[in-house]
Phi, psi and omega in degrees: 000153180227151169254118180237154181208164172245130181287335178207160181305130178081355180287165173290156178273152180236144177270122179271325183197160177223138180213150178260180178164144179283150178270151359287152181220131180261140180242145178224130176241124179234158182227135171227107185065238178259011181256126180248131181241128177252131181228158177227153180209138176277345190219008182066010180251305180257122182250138178241122176289130175241354175195141172226125178228153176241124181224126176299124182219153173291164181300319178256134179205167175254137179228158180207170177244131180249151178234129178208151176269348186060024179215116184295346179260003182234129178275138176254147178221148176213154176241121180259126180226156171274112186297334179288316180290326185285346182281000000 
């Protein structure tokens, strides 16, 4: 998994960090001011930070999660669930 971002609208994306992990794997992205923290957990109990970036952003913004194999000949798949509802 990677944490990627764009510093400004229409800009190219940059990789902030890359981390591995066996599936299933839960991801959490949090924001405090202009600082974004990405964490991963195999069990929703113990969280490991794998990236922290600071990007100037307005108070309101749209964010999303992307899935890619980074290989045009390989299809990527992911299942997004609400971990609280799924338990």
